[in-house]
C-alpha positions as CSV (number, residue, x, y, z in Angstrom):
1,X,-22.0,43.9,-105.9
2,X,-18.8,45.7,-105.6
3,X,-15.6,44.0,-106.7
4,X,-13.3,46.6,-105.0
5,X,-10.7,45.5,-102.6
6,X,-11.7,46.0,-99.0
7,X,-9.0,47.4,-96.6
8,X,-9.3,45.8,-93.2
9,X,-8.9,48.2,-90.3
10,X,-5.8,47.8,-88.1
11,X,-6.4,45.7,-85.1
12,X,-5.5,46.8,-81.6
13,X,-2.5,44.5,-81.7
14,X,-1.2,46.1,-84.9
15,X,-1.7,49.6,-83.5
16,X,0.2,48.8,-80.4
17,X,3.1,47.4,-82.5
18,X,3.2,50.5,-84.6
19,X,3.2,52.9,-81.7
20,X,5.6,50.9,-79.5
21,X,9.1,52.4,-79.1
22,X,12.1,50.9,-80.7
23,X,14.0,48.3,-78.7
24,X,16.9,50.6,-78.3
25,X,14.8,53.5,-77.0
26,X,15.6,54.1,-73.3
27,X,12.9,53.6,-70.8
28,X,12.2,56.6,-68.5
29,X,14.1,55.9,-65.3
30,X,12.3,56.2,-62.0
31,X,14.2,58.5,-59.7
32,X,15.1,56.7,-56.5
33,X,13.8,58.1,-53.2
34,X,16.4,59.2,-50.7
35,X,16.8,57.0,-47.7
36,X,16.6,58.4,-44.1
37,X,20.1,56.9,-43.5
38,X,21.6,59.1,-46.2
39,X,21.5,62.1,-44.0
40,X,23.5,60.3,-41.2
41,X,26.5,59.5,-43.4
42,X,29.0,61.9,-45.0
43,X,29.4,62.2,-48.7
44,X,31.5,59.2,-49.6
45,X,33.4,58.3,-52.7
46,X,35.3,55.2,-53.6
47,X,38.8,56.5,-54.2
48,X,39.8,53.3,-56.1
49,X,36.6,53.0,-58.2
50,X,36.0,54.3,-61.7
51,X,35.7,58.1,-61.5
52,X,32.5,59.7,-62.9
53,X,34.4,62.9,-63.6
54,X,37.9,64.2,-63.7
55,X,39.2,63.7,-60.1
56,X,40.9,66.5,-58.2
57,X,44.7,66.6,-57.9
58,X,44.5,65.3,-54.3
59,X,42.0,62.5,-55.3
60,X,44.3,61.4,-58.1
61,X,47.4,61.3,-55.9
62,X,45.4,59.4,-53.2
63,X,44.2,56.8,-55.7
64,X,47.7,56.2,-57.0
65,X,49.1,55.6,-53.5
66,X,50.8,58.9,-53.2
67,X,49.5,59.5,-49.7
68,X,51.3,57.1,-47.4
69,X,48.4,56.7,-45.0
70,X,44.9,55.2,-45.2
71,X,41.7,55.6,-43.3
72,X,40.9,52.8,-40.7
73,X,37.2,52.7,-39.7
74,X,36.7,52.1,-36.0
75,X,33.6,51.3,-34.0
76,X,33.9,54.6,-32.1
77,X,36.0,56.8,-34.3
78,X,38.2,56.7,-37.4
79,X,42.0,56.9,-37.4
80,X,44.8,57.0,-39.9
81,X,47.2,54.1,-40.5
82,X,50.6,55.2,-41.9
83,X,52.4,52.8,-44.2
84,X,55.7,54.0,-42.6
85,X,56.6,56.1,-39.6
86,X,55.5,59.7,-40.2
87,X,58.9,60.8,-38.9
88,X,60.5,59.2,-42.0
89,X,58.1,60.8,-44.5
90,X,59.4,63.8,-46.5
91,X,57.4,66.9,-45.8
92,X,58.0,68.1,-49.4
93,X,55.6,67.6,-51.1
94,X,53.4,65.6,-48.7
95,X,52.5,68.4,-46.3
96,X,51.5,70.7,-49.2
97,X,49.5,67.9,-50.8
98,X,47.6,67.3,-47.5
99,X,46.9,71.0,-47.2
100,X,45.5,71.0,-50.7
101,X,43.2,68.1,-49.7
102,X,41.6,70.3,-47.0
103,X,39.4,71.7,-49.8
104,X,38.0,68.3,-50.6
105,X,34.3,67.8,-49.6
106,X,33.9,64.0,-49.8
107,X,34.9,61.2,-47.5
108,X,37.5,59.8,-47.1
109,X,39.5,62.7,-48.5
110,X,38.2,65.1,-45.9
111,X,39.4,62.9,-43.0
112,X,42.7,61.9,-44.5
113,X,43.8,65.4,-45.4
114,X,42.8,66.9,-42.0
115,X,44.2,64.2,-39.8
116,X,47.3,63.6,-42.0
117,X,48.2,67.3,-41.9
118,X,47.8,67.4,-38.1
119,X,49.7,64.2,-37.5
120,X,52.6,65.1,-39.8
121,X,53.1,68.4,-37.9
122,X,53.3,66.5,-34.6
123,X,56.5,64.6,-35.6
124,X,59.9,65.4,-34.1
125,X,61.7,68.1,-36.2
126,X,58.5,69.3,-37.8
127,X,59.5,73.0,-37.4
128,X,62.6,72.7,-39.5
129,X,60.8,70.7,-42.1
130,X,57.7,73.0,-42.3
131,X,59.3,76.5,-42.4
132,X,60.8,76.1,-45.9
133,X,57.4,75.1,-47.2
134,X,55.5,78.2,-45.9
135,X,55.6,80.1,-49.3
136,X,53.7,77.1,-50.8
137,X,51.5,76.3,-47.8
138,X,50.1,79.8,-47.2
139,X,48.4,80.2,-50.7
140,X,46.8,76.7,-50.3
141,X,45.5,77.5,-46.8
142,X,44.3,80.9,-48.0
143,X,42.2,79.1,-50.6
144,X,40.7,76.9,-47.9
145,X,39.8,79.9,-45.8
146,X,38.1,81.5,-48.9
147,X,36.1,78.4,-49.7
148,X,32.3,78.6,-49.7
149,X,31.9,75.3,-47.9
150,X,31.8,76.0,-44.1
151,X,33.5,72.7,-43.2
152,X,36.3,73.4,-45.6
153,X,36.8,76.8,-44.0
154,X,36.9,75.2,-40.5
155,X,39.5,72.7,-41.6
156,X,41.6,75.5,-43.1
157,X,41.3,77.5,-39.9
158,X,42.3,74.6,-37.7
159,X,45.3,73.9,-40.1
160,X,46.5,77.5,-39.8
161,X,46.5,77.3,-36.0
162,X,48.3,74.0,-36.1
163,X,50.9,75.3,-38.4
164,X,51.4,78.4,-36.3
165,X,52.0,76.3,-33.2
166,X,54.8,74.6,-35.1
167,X,56.5,77.4,-37.0
168,X,55.9,80.2,-34.5
169,X,57.2,83.6,-35.6
170,X,58.0,82.4,-39.1
171,X,54.4,82.6,-40.0
172,X,54.0,86.2,-39.0
173,X,55.3,87.5,-42.4
174,X,52.6,85.5,-44.1
175,X,49.6,86.4,-41.8
176,X,48.4,89.3,-44.0
177,X,47.6,86.8,-46.7
178,X,45.4,84.7,-44.3
179,X,43.8,87.3,-42.0
180,X,41.9,89.1,-44.8
181,X,39.6,86.0,-45.3
182,X,39.3,85.6,-41.5
183,X,38.1,89.2,-41.3
184,X,35.3,88.5,-43.8
185,X,34.1,85.4,-41.9
186,X,34.3,87.2,-38.6
187,X,31.0,88.9,-39.6
188,X,29.3,85.5,-39.5
189,X,28.0,84.9,-36.0
190,X,28.4,81.1,-36.2
191,X,32.2,81.5,-36.8
192,X,32.9,84.6,-34.6
193,X,33.9,82.7,-31.4
194,X,36.0,80.1,-33.3
195,X,37.8,82.8,-35.2
196,X,38.4,84.8,-32.1
197,X,39.9,81.9,-30.3
198,X,42.1,81.1,-33.4
199,X,43.4,84.7,-33.5
200,X,44.3,84.5,-29.8
201,X,46.3,81.4,-30.5
202,X,48.0,83.0,-33.5
203,X,49.1,85.8,-31.3
204,X,50.3,83.4,-28.6
205,X,52.3,81.2,-31.0
206,X,53.6,84.1,-33.0
207,X,55.0,86.1,-30.2
208,X,53.9,85.9,-26.6
209,X,55.5,82.5,-25.9
210,X,58.7,83.4,-27.7
211,X,61.8,85.1,-26.4
212,X,61.9,87.5,-29.3
213,X,59.6,90.4,-30.3
214,X,56.5,89.5,-28.2
215,X,54.3,92.2,-29.8
216,X,54.9,91.3,-33.5
217,X,52.1,88.7,-33.8
218,X,49.7,90.9,-31.9
219,X,50.3,93.9,-34.3
220,X,49.8,91.6,-37.3
221,X,46.3,90.5,-36.2
222,X,45.2,93.9,-35.1
223,X,46.3,95.4,-38.4
224,X,44.2,93.1,-40.5
225,X,41.3,92.4,-38.2
226,X,39.7,95.8,-37.3
227,X,38.4,95.9,-33.7
228,X,40.1,92.6,-32.7
229,X,41.5,92.8,-29.2
230,X,44.6,90.7,-28.5
231,X,44.9,88.4,-25.6
232,X,46.7,90.0,-22.7
């Protein structure tokens, strides 16, 4: 008869306790499946929520109330609501800030920047207010035209045409900085027609409807867009 101490084997319960993770160990998260409705809505961000990363300059200004207009959701389409009459808003620096916002890729920044830029240029006296800002506006619009996102490019192109309609000949000296990027995109079939129409409008606003040198705008676009035919 042996007097040795017998070691009892571990029970199933003891084994499970030994192998169970610590209480603070994170459980593997189940990746949520995308909803069909996600494709129907634009990328949206809460401008007043806690940012998950460092916000862009435009987003930071918007969150602090530096943009005097807000998005109003409508049943048919969205619109902007200005906190004060756009005619009373200083163009410097708001117009430049809105132009910088054209490079945003999330809603509501995309809508606010695009519509705000357009509506601000529609106020009385916009020409005199916008011309002094051209040296600061052009580099910002150039960056939008060079953006890899197609929608950003289109917003930038629309903004250039809108600006040209307001400042006229004053934009001609800056066209060389903008047309290089348009020349690159002209090779893309999906943008060819839109760019061609935009170039015709730039020629129109930059010369043909003015009493001064009517060929100056046309020469500018032909110089930087090889093969482009002006509107005659």
